[in-house]
C-alpha positions in Angstrom: 0.1 0.0 -0.1 1.3 3.4 -0.9 -0.3 6.5 0.8 0.1 10.2 0.8 -2.0 13.0 2.5 -3.6 16.1 1.3 -4.7 19.0 3.6 -7.2 21.7 2.9 -6.8 23.8 6.2 -9.5 26.4 5.2 -12.0 23.6 5.0 -10.5 21.8 7.8 -10.1 18.6 5.8 -7.3 16.1 5.6 -7.4 13.0 3.3 -5.0 10.1 3.3 -5.2 8.1 0.2 -3.4 6.1 -2.4 -3.5 2.6 -3.7 -2.9 -1.1 -3.3 -0.9 -3.1 -5.8 1.1 -6.2 -6.1 4.6 -5.5 -5.2 5.8 -7.0 -8.6 3.9 -4.4 -10.3 5.4 -1.4 -8.5 8.4 -0.8 -11.0 6.0 -0.9 -14.0 3.8 1.6 -12.3 6.6 3.9 -11.6 7.9 3.6 -15.0 4.5 4.4 -16.6 4.4 7.5 -14.4 7.8 8.7 -15.5 6.5 8.2 -19.2 3.6 10.3 -18.5 5.7 13.0 -17.1 7.8 12.7 -20.2 4.7 13.2 -22.3 4.0 16.6 -20.5 7.6 17.7 -21.0 8.9 16.9 -17.8 12.1 15.0 -16.8 12.2 11.7 -14.7 13.1 13.6 -11.6 10.6 16.3 -11.8 7.7 16.3 -9.5 4.2 15.7 -10.8 1.3 15.7 -8.5 -2.2 16.9 -8.0 -1.6 20.4 -7.0 1.0 22.3 -9.0 1.1 26.0 -8.0 2.8 28.9 -9.6 5.9 28.6 -7.4 6.4 25.0 -8.1 9.4 23.9 -10.1 7.2 22.0 -12.6 4.7 24.7 -13.1 6.1 26.8 -15.9 7.2 23.8 -18.1 3.6 22.3 -17.7 1.9 25.6 -18.6 4.1 26.4 -21.5 3.8 22.9 -22.8 0.0 23.2 -23.1 -0.8 21.3 -19.9 -2.8 23.6 -17.7 -4.5 22.1 -14.6 -7.7 20.8 -16.1 -6.0 19.1 -19.2 -3.3 17.9 -16.9 -5.4 16.3 -14.2 -7.8 14.6 -16.6 -4.8 12.9 -18.3 -3.2 11.9 -15.0 -6.6 10.3 -13.7 -7.2 8.5 -17.0 -3.7 7.3 -16.9 -4.5 5.9 -13.2 -7.6 4.0 -14.6 -5.3 1.7 -16.6 -3.0 0.8 -13.7 -3.1 -2.5 -11.8 -4.2 -0.7 -8.6 -6.9 -0.7 -6.1 -7.6 2.7 -4.5 -8.3 3.6 -1.0 -9.0 7.1 0.6 -10.3 8.4 3.9 -11.2 12.0 4.6 -11.2 13.5 8.1 -13.3 16.7 8.5 -12.1 18.5 11.8 -15.0 19.7 13.8 -13.1 20.5 16.8 -13.2 24.2 18.1 -9.9 26.0 17.4 -7.5 25.8 20.2 -3.8 26.4 20.8 -1.8 24.5 18.5 -4.8 22.7 16.9 -4.5 21.8 13.2 -6.3 19.5 11.0 -3.2 17.6 10.0 -3.0 16.3 13.6 -5.7 14.1 12.6 -3.6 12.4 10.1 -3.4 9.1 12.3 -7.1 8.7 12.1 -7.2 8.4 8.3 -4.1 6.3 8.3 -5.6 3.8 10.8 -8.7 3.5 8.4 -6.4 2.8 5.5 -4.4 0.3 7.4 -7.5 -1.6 8.5 -9.1 -1.6 4.9 -5.7 -2.9 3.6 -5.5 -5.6 6.2 -9.1 -6.5 5.3 -8.2 -6.7 1.7 -5.4 -9.0 2.3 -7.3 -11.1 4.7 -10.7 -11.3 3.2 -10.6 -10.2 -0.6 -7.3 -12.1 -1.4 -7.7 -14.9 1.2 -4.4 -14.2 3.1 -1.6 -14.4 0.5 1.9 -14.7 2.1 3.5 -11.6 2.8 5.5 -9.6 3.6 3.1 -6.8 2.7 4.5 -3.2 2.9 3.1 0.2 3.7 4.9 3.2 2.3 3.8 6.7 3.3 5.1 10.2 2.5 7.1 11.2 5.6 4.3 12.2 8.2 4.5 15.1 10.4 4.5 14.5 14.3 1.7 16.0 16.5 2.8 18.9 18.5 1.3 21.4 20.9 -2.1 19.9 21.0 -4.1 20.6 24.1 -6.1 18.2 26.1 -9.3 19.7 24.9 -8.2 19.1 21.3 -6.9 15.5 21.6 -9.2 12.9 20.1 -9.5 9.5 21.7 -6.8 8.2 19.2 -4.5 10.9 20.0 -4.8 10.1 23.7 -4.2 6.5 23.1 -0.8 7.2 21.7 0.4 8.7 25.0 3.9 10.2 24.9 4.4 9.2 21.1 2.8 12.0 19.5 6.0 13.3 18.0 6.2 9.9 16.0 2.3 9.3 15.9 2.1 7.5 12.5 4.9 5.1 13.4 3.5 4.5 16.9 0.1 3.7 15.5 1.5 1.3 12.9 3.5 -0.5 15.6 0.4 -0.7 17.7 -1.7 -2.0 14.9 1.0 -4.5 13.7 1.3 -6.2 17.2 -2.2 -6.0 18.6 -5.7 -6.8 17.3 -7.8 -3.7 16.6 -10.9 -3.6 18.9 -14.3 -3.2 17.4 -17.8 -3.7 18.9 -18.4 -6.7 16.5 -15.0 -8.3 17.3 -11.3 -7.6 17.0 -9.7 -6.9 13.6 -6.5 -9.0 12.9 -3.2 -7.6 14.0 -1.3 -6.5 10.8 1.5 -9.0 11.9 -0.9 -12.0 11.7 -1.7 -11.3 8.1 1.9 -10.9 6.9 2.5 -7.1 7.1 6.0 -5.9 7.6 6.9 -4.9 11.2 7.6 -1.2 10.4 6.0 1.6 8.4 8.1 2.7 5.5 8.5 6.4 4.7 9.8 8.4 1.7 9.3 11.8 0.2 7.0 12.6 -2.7 9.4 14.8 -4.2 11.7 11.9 -4.9 9.2 9.1 -5.2 7.0 8.3 -8.2 4.8 6.0 -6.2 3.9 8.7 -3.7 3.4 11.2 -6.5 0.6 8.7 -7.7 -0.8 8.3 -4.2 -0.9 12.2 -4.0 -3.1 12.4 -7.0 -5.6 10.1 -5.3 -5.4 12.0 -2.0 -5.6 15.3 -3.8 -8.5 14.5 -6.0 -10.6 13.2 -2.9 -9.6 16.0 -0.5 -10.2 18.9 -3.0 -13.6 17.5 -3.8 -14.5 17.2 -0.1 -13.3 20.7 0.7 -15.3 22.3 -2.1 -18.4 20.6 -1.0 -18.0 21.7 2.6 -17.0 25.2 1.7 -19.6 25.8 -1.1 -22.2 23.2 -0.7 -24.5 21.8 -3.4 -24.8 25.3 -5.0 -21.2 25.2 -6.2 -21.4 25.7 -9.9 -18.0 24.1 -10.6 -18.4 20.4 -11.5 -14.9 19.7 -12.8 -13.8 18.2 -9.5 -16.8 15.8 -9.6 -16.0 14.9 -13.2 -12.3 14.2 -12.4 -13.3 12.2 -9.2 -15.7 10.0 -11.3 -12.9 9.1 -13.7 -11.4 6.9 -11.0 -14.6 6.2 -8.8 -14.7 2.8 -10.2 -11.4 1.7 -8.8 -12.0 2.2 -5.2 -12.0 -1.1 -3.2 -15.6 -2.3 -2.7 -17.6 -5.0 -1.0 -18.5 -8.0 -3.0 -22.1 -6.5 -2.9 -20.9 -3.3 -4.6 -20.5 -1.0 -1.6 -17.6 1.5 -1.8 -18.3 3.7 1.3 -16.7 2.3 4.3 -14.8 -0.3 2.3 -12.6 1.8 -0.1 -13.6 5.3 0.5 -15.2 7.1 3.6 -15.3 10.4 5.4 -15.5 11.2 9.1 -15.3 13.8 11.8 -13.1 13.0 14.7 -16.1 11.7 16.8 -18.1 9.8 14.3 -19.3 9.5 10.8 -20.0 12.8 8.8 -23.1 12.0 6.8 -22.9 15.1 4.6 -19.6 14.0 3.0 -20.4 10.2 3.2 -23.7 10.7 1.3 -22.2 13.0 -1.2 -19.3 10.7 -1.9 -21.8 7.6 -2.2 -24.0 9.5 -4.7 -20.9 10.4 -7.0 -19.9 6.7 -7.0 -23.3 5.6 -7.9 -23.5 8.2 -10.7 -20.2 7.0 -12.0 -21.6 3.6 -12.4 -18.5 2.2 -10.6 
């Protein structure tokens, strides 16, 4: 599993998303991404991701080469639909009242934990537990700092004194211990063949993480626009772009995507506004 995060601070949204793929397919996926970059006039070491702003080193080359945002994103997402990947993404909408040091990025571990459980379920139930090791690669996560007691969620409290390395502490806990649920414990990652540590790299230098950023950015941008502008938002390009990849999210055997490959939450429970919205878009896409 390869994951990146996308933060929209003004909308108080963070999405952790990316893809599941066979390990043997990763070199081909990376090679394909570099070929896509070349077709847009970029070099193999240049960064290509969902959000390319004017101060980004790749911006001028893309714009001057005839690849403005709308055309570029459509081509990137269409490329993704041809890859041997299964998509996952979880969005957290931070409903906490502002406090000293509070930032939506502090809730990264909530979305990461959701993706870890779905990846474990995919290996255990969808694939019938093939032998590992199964690896998880993330963009280097930030630690959690200066969060007051009032702004700590239950998960942040459970990590105790490990907030500076919160993502790694969470992975260690999920690797060693079954995850408790009201309906029964979820298998520890170790028991289904996951590697004993979380791997981290930097998207600037990782083609695979740039692909994951495309997924996370597409979903977080969509959710942020919905929260900020509501149904009256006249811009539908975000929806059109999302629907290009809607059919590639992990789903239940009965076709359900929400809670299996895609979801949205606030820190204390499900966010029906975003969940219903995403579900309607998946259904409309016919995925």
